[in-house]
Each structure stands twice: as structure tokens, then as C-alpha cells.
C-alpha positions in Angstrom: -12.3 -7.0 4.7 -8.9 -4.6 4.8 -6.3 -6.6 4.3 -2.8 -5.7 3.1 0.3 -7.3 2.3 3.2 -6.5 0.7 7.3 -7.6 0.3 9.6 -4.9 -0.8 12.7 -3.3 0.4 12.8 -0.2 2.5 13.9 3.1 0.6 15.3 5.1 3.5 16.0 4.4 7.1 13.1 4.6 9.1 11.8 7.6 11.3 10.3 7.4 14.5 8.3 9.6 16.5 6.7 9.5 20.0 3.5 10.6 20.9 2.8 12.2 24.0 1.0 9.2 25.8 4.5 7.8 25.1 3.4 5.0 22.1 5.8 5.1 20.0 5.6 5.1 16.1 7.8 3.9 13.4 7.2 5.0 9.8 9.0 3.8 6.6 8.3 3.1 2.8 8.7 0.6 1.1 9.4 -0.1 -3.1 7.7 -2.9 -4.2 9.1 -4.2 -7.5 6.3 -5.9 -10.2 6.1 -7.0 -13.9 3.7 -7.9 -16.7 4.0 -9.0 -19.7 2.6 -6.3 -22.9 2.5 -8.1 -26.1 6.0 -9.4 -26.6 7.7 -6.3 -24.0 8.3 -7.3 -20.3 7.0 -3.8 -18.4 8.7 -3.3 -15.5 7.4 -1.1 -12.3 8.3 0.5 -8.9 5.4 1.1 -6.4 5.8 2.6 -3.3 4.0 2.1 0.3 3.8 4.1 3.3 4.3 2.1 6.4 3.3 2.8 10.0 4.4 0.6 13.2 2.9 1.3 17.0 4.1 0.3 19.8 6.7 -2.6 20.6 6.8 -3.1 16.6 7.6 0.4 15.9 10.7 -0.1 18.4 12.0 -3.8 16.9 11.5 -2.0 13.4 13.5 1.5 14.0 16.5 -0.5 16.0 16.4 -3.3 12.7 15.2 -1.6 9.8 17.7 0.4 7.4 17.6 1.5 4.1 17.8 -1.6 1.4 16.5 -3.9 3.8 14.1 -6.7 2.8 10.1 -6.6 4.8 7.4 -8.4 4.1 4.4 -6.2 6.2 0.8 -7.3 6.9 -1.6 -5.1 7.9 -4.4 -2.5 7.4 -5.2 -0.1 4.7 -6.0 3.7 6.7 -6.5 6.8 4.5 -5.2 9.7 6.3 -6.7 13.4 5.6 -5.6 16.5 6.9 -6.6 20.3 5.2 -3.5 22.6 4.5 -3.2 26.0 2.7 -7.3 25.3 3.0 -7.5 22.4 0.6 -8.0 18.5 1.8 -5.3 15.8 1.3 -5.2 12.5 1.8 -3.0 9.2 1.7 -3.3 5.8 2.0 -1.1 3.9 4.1 -0.7 0.7 5.7 -0.9 0.2 9.7 1.5 -2.5 9.7 0.2 -5.7 12.1 3.0 -7.6 11.6 6.7 -7.1 9.8 9.0 -10.3 8.7 12.3 -8.7 8.5 14.4 -10.1 5.5 18.0 -10.8 4.6 20.1 -7.2 5.8 22.8 -6.3 3.1 25.5 -5.4 6.0 26.0 -7.9 8.5 24.7 -6.4 11.4 22.7 -8.5 14.4 18.9 -9.4 13.9 16.2 -10.4 16.4 16.6 -13.9 17.0 12.9 -14.1 15.9 12.8 -12.7 12.3 9.2 -12.3 13.1 7.7 -9.3 14.9 4.2 -8.7 15.5 1.5 -6.7 17.8 -1.7 -6.3 17.3 -2.9 -2.7 17.0 -6.8 -1.7 17.9 -8.2 1.2 16.8 
């Protein structure tokens, strides 16, 4: 089973791209804060996750998401592999199936439904 669920804030405005087929792709990064107790000390950590959305979900994400906006993302982990300067590279991203928009730092309009979803098939 491959399921990822995270909740955090966008670290920058999303980036929109379109494939030659016309399919929209929206990439953004989410910072997730966590903490745990180590002895008597509380340790705070921040993890950063790269999110990819596709199709209608990408278009909605690109239109309404902005830096600082809270989101909850449900999706699948995907390992991307490529070669750069003769060396193999890889990273794990989350291919979003569902993005729930949280409160915005500004008073800009949001979709009437805060939940935008599209099933992604690979």
C-alpha cells in the first residue's frame, strides 16, 4: 500500500507547467512542523515535501494556492530517477490525489468547495 497524508504550509508560490499533450502539472513544496520530547527538552523539526498535482487539480492548485497557505495533501509516494553529470539522482515526491485548502493568510477568494480532487492513474 502506498498512501501519504501530510498537512503544512506552502513554502513558495506553486509552479505551473503544461505537457505537450496539454495536461497541466502544478508543483509546490509544503513545510510540515513536528516536535517530540527528548528527555526534558522539546525538539522542533521541519520537514519539506515536494508535491505534484495533475490535470484539473493542478489548475485549481495553481490558481488558489500561494506561499504560506495551509494545505492537507493525500497522495502516493513516487520515486523520480534521472541522470545528471553522469551520476544517478533520485528524490521522492508526493503525487497528489486530493488537496484540501486551509485558511489563507490573505482575504482572497477561495473555491466554494475547499476540497478539490482528481483521481490519478499511472
